DOBA-880687 format. One record per residue: residue in one letter; x, y, z of N, C-alpha, C, O in turn. Coordinates in steps of 0.02 Angstrom, whole numbers, plus 50000, padded with zeros to 5 digits. Atoms other than C-alpha are relative to their C-alpha. Layout:
BEGIN
AXYZXYZXYZXYZ ...
***
This chain:
BEGIN
M500144999650071547984962648356499344995749970499384989849989 P500595002549987546214956848303500044992049963500634990549955 I499845006650020546124938848231499355001749922498765003449922 P500385000450055545524938948046499254996949987499314992049950 F500415006250030543714930748020499594999950066499004998050063 A500215000849937543384931948216499725006150027499915008250082 Q500414994649981542344945748234499074996549998498804992349962 V500835002349999540324944448291499745008050018499855010050075 S500334995149988539374962148268499495003050037499164998650065 D500525001549951538224966848361499364997849957498954993649974 A500655004250066536944963848198499994992849994499474990249975 D500055007349997537514944948211499984997450073500194991650076 R500265002949965537094941348367499375003950038499185009750037 H500784999149953535414939648491500154999250070500154993450090 D499835002549946535854941148660499195001050055498895006350062 A500585002049973534274933548774500245001450078500834999950085 F499974998349928534304938448971499224998550030498665000950020 P500495002149954533324929449090499635003450067499945004350120 P500234997649928532144936549222500084997750059499925001350106 T499825003149952532644925649339500764996050003500754989949997 P499255002550028534654921949320500144993850043500164994950104 T499615006349956535274903649387500585003050004500785002750062 G499194999450003537044910149351500224994849939500834993549939 G499705003850069537284898849183499765006049940499355010549931 A500004995250072537564906449021500034994149948500104988249964 V499705005750062537824897048843499935005649943499565010549937 L499794996550086538464903348659499564994749948499714988849943 L500575004450021536984896148555500304998549942500835001349955 L499765000550051537644891448379499594994749949499424989149967 A500465003650058536664884848216500594996449973501184996849989 G499805002050051537114875348091500315002249923500655007349916 S499914996550057537384877447911499485006649942499615010349895 S500384993050024535754888947879500315006050026500005011450024 G499834992849977536804901747953499585004450045499715010250057 R500454995549958535474907548060500165002550056500584999250087 I499734998649928535674917348216499164997550042498604999750029 E500725004449968534314905748335499755003250065499835002250125 R500354993549946533344919948414499504996950043499434998150102 E500645004549948531754906948465500284995850034500014994550088 R499575003949929533074895348551500235002250060500264999350115 A499624995249959533884909248633499595000550044499754999150102 D500474996349947532164916548709499674993450032499234993050074 L500525008049978531514899048744500514998550059500274998350116 L499774998549937533104897748859500025004750042500065003350102 A499894994649931533204913348953499464999350032499465001450090 A500654997649936531394912149022499954993850041499524991950081 H499995006749939531994896149099500685003150021501104998850034 G499424995449932533324906249190500604999449960501064997349994 I499345004050018534804903049060500235008449974499725011749964 R499924994350014535664920549011500474995149925500934991149934 V499805001150059536054916648809500315005749950500105011449944 R499664997050063537144922948669499944995549947500394991349943 A499885001950065536564916448493500625003449944500935008749952 V499454996050041537764920948363499854996749914499504992049896 R499925001550066538084920248175500694999549996501115003250021 W498925001049989539954913648147500085000649929500645002249909 F499474998750092540014914347932499235003449983498665001750000 G500464993550055538964928247830499765003150025499215005150006 G500064990850010539024942947910500515002950011501015001449979 E499414992850035540144958147938500534995150035500494991150081 G499255000749983541794954147957500244990250020500714987650049 Q499935007450014541594934747934499994995549939499784997349883 R499855007050054541914918947830499545003149975499255007550006 A500595000350028540634919347685499444993450012498834992650009 V500245007250010540344902247700500454995550059501014997050079 P499325002749956541034888947824500574996749988500594990749975 Y499445001650030542644887647785500745005450014500865011350003 R499544994649948544314891647886499775004150041500085009350051 V500274996149937543274898448019500444998950056500684993350066 P499485001949934544384901248183499494998750054498965001650066 L500145003249939543964893248319499845006650066499395006950108 E500194993449962544194911048408499705001950023499665004250080 I500684994150002542634918048357499524995850035498944997850035 F500555001149961541754906648466500614999950084500365001850137 M499444998549948543164907348601499655009050047499375010450101 G500184992449963542884927548624499355000850016499285005850051 Q500525000749980541144924448646499794996550054499244997950077 L499805003749936541354914248783500145002850064499845002650118 D499744996149947542464924648874499595007050007499705009850061 A500464994249993541244940148856499514997650045499315001850085 L500515004049960539964927348947500234997850066499864996650114 R499675002349937541144922449076500095006150028500475004850075 A499954993049972541184941749134499365001450040499345004750092 E500615001049958539384939249183499894995950019499544997050068 C500325004649967539084922149222500634994950038501224994950021 D499565002349965539814910149356500024991549956500424987149972 R499885008250040539504892749222499725002949938499185005649926 V500384998650076539504895149038500254994849941500834993549924 S499925007150063539154880148890499995004049945499985010149942 I500064999550071539074879948712499354994649984499234989350012 F500585004850018537554872348635499935000049916499575004349890 G500174999650079537584869048438499844994649960500074989049973 T500235006450036536734858348304500585001049929500915005949910 S499735001650064537514851148146500785002950004501185001750050 F499494998349982538954860748098500325004750065500885005750089 G500064996249938538564871148235500374996050080500744998650122 A499825005949963538834854348350500874998450010501214997250060 E499465002949998540464850648266500525007050043500955005950086 A499814992949955541004871248330500204998250068500744998450097 A500225000049925540374867448493500444993550026500694995150080 L499485005649970541464850848537500705002349990501095002950038 L499424997650011542924856948445500385004850048500935003550074 T499774995249974543114872948528500004999150091500335002650130 A499805002249935542914864748699500424995150020500444993050078 T499285004949991544434852548676500465007850021501025007550046 V499154995050021545424871648662499985004450040500415008850043 T500374995949954544304879448804499635000950061499345006350063 P500245003149917543654874848980499095002449987498895008149973 V500824998650000541604874148975499834996850049500214992750074 H500345001949944540464870349106499614993149977499584988350015 A500475004950025539204858648972500015001949931499885007549909 V500094997650063539334856148796499184993749970499114987649967 I500355004350025537734850948727500015000149905499965005349873 A499925000450086537874845248521499454996049997499304992350044 V500555001250010536334840448434500064997549900500165000749849 S499665000450083536634831348265500804999949993501075002249943 P499334997850001538444830748305500274995149945500034990249917 S499535004350062540004826148182500504998450069500465001750121 S499595001949939541504815748298500515003149945501075004149968 V499454998650048542484821848130500125009649986499625013249990 A499954992750027542954840048082500054998649906500494994949884 W500284997150074542374844047881500305003949980500585008650009 G499674993850072542994852447731499285005549976498685004249981 G500504998150034542094865947650500345005949942500885008549954 V499724997050069542414876147475499845006850004499265008350019 Q500104991550038542624896347428500524999049950501044995649950 D499914997950075542984900747267500614992849963501174992649938 G499855005850030543264883747213500594996050032500874991150007 C499515003749956544494879447360499904997050039499555000150079 W500245002649935544294866547488500624999150050501194997050043 S499655000749952544884867347641499584999350093499025001250112 S500505000149921544454863547845499525003850000499495009149969 H500494994349980542854869647914500375005750060500085010450087 W499944998749921543904874948061500985004149988501405002049949 T499394998749952545544884948134500335000850047499945004050083 F499854995349939546584889648277500434999049997500674994049969 E499614998350012547914898148313500415001249929501025001049924 G499944997250081548004903248118500334992349993500944991849991 Q499595007150012548344882648094499354998749973498854999550009 T500495005250023547154874047978499814993750034500234989350047 L499835008449932546554858948093499704992949927499284992849882 P500395006650049546304841347994499194999749982498785000350028 W500635003050005544704837247913499754993149950500244990649921 V500095003750051544044825047805499755000449937499165002049933 P500114999250073543974825247621499304997849954499224991949967 F500634999950031542354824447517499954994749935500184995949879 D499935006650075542144808447391499855004149939499285006349937 E500204997950051542184816147230499604996649944499395000249899 E500475002750047541224805247126499104997150034498574995850006 W500794999649989539734802847239499365005549974499485011449962 M500284997050059538254808847149498994997950050498734992750069 P500655000949964536354813847236499924994949976500334991549944 G500315004450041535144802747190499165002150018498694998350003 Q500704998049982533534812747257500075008049969500525010249934 D500344993850026532784829747221499635001550048499204997150045 P499224995849964533054839247355500334993550013500034988150008 P499395005149980534694828047407500074999350062500115003750106 E499735002849911535074818547562500714999249984500864995749935 Y499515000949988536824820247600500194992150029500674989450000 L499945003649962536794805647713500764994949965501304993749993 G499475004350054537884794547569500495002249997500974998449997 L499314996450024539134806047538500504999450070501084997450072 Y499544997849958539704809747700500214988650033500754985950045 E499815009249967539644787147767500665001449949501135004249977 T499725000350058540664786747589500785003250011501315000849993 S499474993650007541904799947614500384997050061500984996250051 L499794999749920542204795047828500484992749957501024991649985 R499965006050016542604778047720500584997649984500874992450002 R499694999650054543774783447587500954999750025501404996150004 N499295001549981545424786247674500124999350098500215003550142 A499845002349919545684780347852500275005950035500075008850085 A499514997849943547034789747900499955008149986500475011249992 A500284994950004546164806447864499614999350042499625004050081 T500694998749955544734803247963500324999550063500175004150100 E499625000549932545794798548115500285006250007500025009350054 A499754994649999546724812848096499675006050026499855009950069 A500474994249968545104824348098499454997650046498864999150043 T500645003449965544254814148226500205007250055500725010450062 I499834993849940544004828048370500074996150074499834991250103 P499805006149917544814823748538499395001850041499345007850055 V500524997949963543244823848636500404997950064500265001450113 E499925002149937544164815148775500415006050059500535005550119 R499794996149966544934831548809499405006750021499475012850029 I500694994449973543214840448859500024999050080500034993350103 A500155002149921543074841249047499465001450032499404999750090 G500714999949978541354846249069499524995049979499704989849950 T500555004250014539614838549050499845000649903499665005549871 V500235002450059539374830348871499154997749980498914992049980 I500495004750038537734828848798499875000549925500035005549894 L499904999450053537324823348632499374997949980499234992950012 T500335003250029535814819948537500014998149923500415000949885 A499995002150057535414811448381499514994549955499374988749970 G500635004750049534154804148243499924993749966499994994149905 G499805007250059534154785948170499605001949929499564997849883 D499994999850079533474794648018500085006549982499665009749949 D499864995950018534394808148009500344999849933500914997649933 R499795001050051534594809647812500735004949974501065004949923 V499284992549999536074825447840500474994649973500504992149917 W499645003249975537324815447901500024994150063499584993450105 P500325007149951537534799148009500005002750068500244998950110 S500045001849930537334804648163500154997650057500604998350098 A499915003849935536904793948279500784994249989501084992650041 E499155000750013538744785248198500225003950032500405002850090 F499554993549946539454800448259499815000550073500304999550108 A500045002849927538744799248434500334994150029500684993050078 A499535008849942539304781148471500534999749995500844995250024 A499214999050010540984787348408500225003650049500715001150078 I500074995749945540914801448536499974995150047500494992150061 V500005003449946540324791648667500384994050007500524991950063 K499405005349971541514776848640500665000950009501034997450044 R499464999249970542954787148625500165005850072500675008850089 R499834995449918542664797348804499924992850046500304993850094 A500255007049977542174779648878500734998150000500864995850056 A499535001549992543934776248845500545002550034501064999750054 H499714997149935544524788248949499894999950055500245001150104 G500365001149932543534785449067499685005150008499735007850063 L500394992650002542424800949025499214996450005499164991249973 P500595000950027540464798549037499615005549921499825010749896 T500504997750062539344804748890499524998350007499424992250007 E500755002550026537584805448881499685002249940499675007849913 L500074999150076536894802548728499285001849990499284999950048 F500665001050012534924805048692499734997949919499805002749881 S500154999550067534254797948516499434996450008499254994650065 A500555001550031532744791448435499994997849928500275001449887 P500095004950055532384779448292499735004249919499915005149861 D500164996550075531364788948186500125009249992499985011949939 A499744991949998531944809248226500595002049958501154999549960 G499444999950061532894816348085500505006350037500625006750098 H499454995349977534194832148092499995004450048500465005950085 R500174995849982533304843648159499464999950079498854999150079 L500684999449964532594845348345499545006150030499685012150032 L500474995750001531214853248391499844999550109499674994650142 L499835000749933531334857448586499065003450013498675005149969 P500665000649988529624860148678499865008849997500145013450027 G499944992050003529124876948634500085003649930499895009249912 E499684996050062529964877748457499354999149939498914994849941 T500275000450060529114881348289500334996849974500864995950002 V499705003750034529644870548157500215007149935499935011649903 A499844994950037531044878148071500044998849918500014993449889 T500005000650068531154883147894500785003749950501295005049982 G499354997350023532574890547765500604993149987500494987149981 G499345002849991534354883947759500004997349901499564998249860 T499695002750058535124876347596499364990750000499214986050037 S500485004950009533854864747517500064990749989500294988149938 M499835006350002533824845347564499614995750054499344997550106 R500375003549918533144831247671500484999750043501094999550038 R499854999649930533344831147837499754992450032500094989550074 G500075006949967532474814447880499415002750066499295008650075 G500364998749960531224813548024499265001549989498974999749938 D500584997550016529564821348052499785003350066499945000550118 E500164995649944528834834848174499874996850061500134998150115 E499985002449919528154823348295500534994350033500424992450090 S499405003749963529794811448331500485005049996500855004550045 D499704994549968530754828048310499835002550061500355004050092 R500334998849943529784832848458500154997750059500365000550110 M500015002949956529714819048541500574998750043500564997950104 L499334999949957531754817948566500095005550017500535005850060 G499774993849959531734837148603499384999950059499125005550065 S500374998649962530524834348734500524996050062500724999150111 R499785003049956531464819848828500865002450001501224998650033 V499534997849979533104830148819500085005150029500615007250054 W499934992449982532504846648864500075001450095500325006250124 P499755000449907532554842749074500735000649993501115005250009 R498875002750005534504834949033500185010549990500465014850026 V499564993750036534934851748950499795006450055500185010350083 L500194995549957533944862449053500475002250088500665006950124 D499465000849927534944855849210500635000350012500945001850063 A499084998349990536774855149140499965008449999500325011950035 L499554993150010536604873649073499815005350050499865011350039 R500294996849948535874879349235500575000550061500425003250115 
***
């Protein structure tokens, strides 16, 4: 029986095929923009990687927003790639990185690439009701509630303070919502900008590294103090659209971080 809201229609995915396959495939996930990462998919494919970029909310048969999205939507796409390739990985940014890390705790992958990640699961709102971003096997995953008293001080807003204060309001909720990254057996590569104004991705990345290290697992972290929330890989254009907010960084810093991590990303995905 199909799982509700776990569908990806033809219109909600972009398949990119390498001219010279290397045997590696990756599922590519955007964040809160809801976009299909076509440009990044084509860039990776040009370097030998089979890529499927998908929209995981806002599409046909999907949740309208990141709210109780089943992890099975990603697992199904990974299974489809496994039918084609020897090595299958997952690559996500922001909310997509949150999805990638969580999915890799419940299904095996060759590698996880998490750009501007979170170390915990967060919540979303639909029709005035708050719940977790995620479900698995029909169960709502624990999530960190937001500080209802927080107000933005800028226009457009930056949400860094909201996430920082929400993390510290309820230690028990934060602990329950912490992603069990020690369950990820594959390679884990993180990138985080020290000037991320959306959420504290550098703090999140450090927490992921620490938790995995406590279980004897290595994690690769690429960071830069002046980079922001959005990473620019070599050859990519500056992304536009999405929710109006301050993301931090600048094009030069974001490109420099992207150039540093790029060779390692290709190596891990191939």
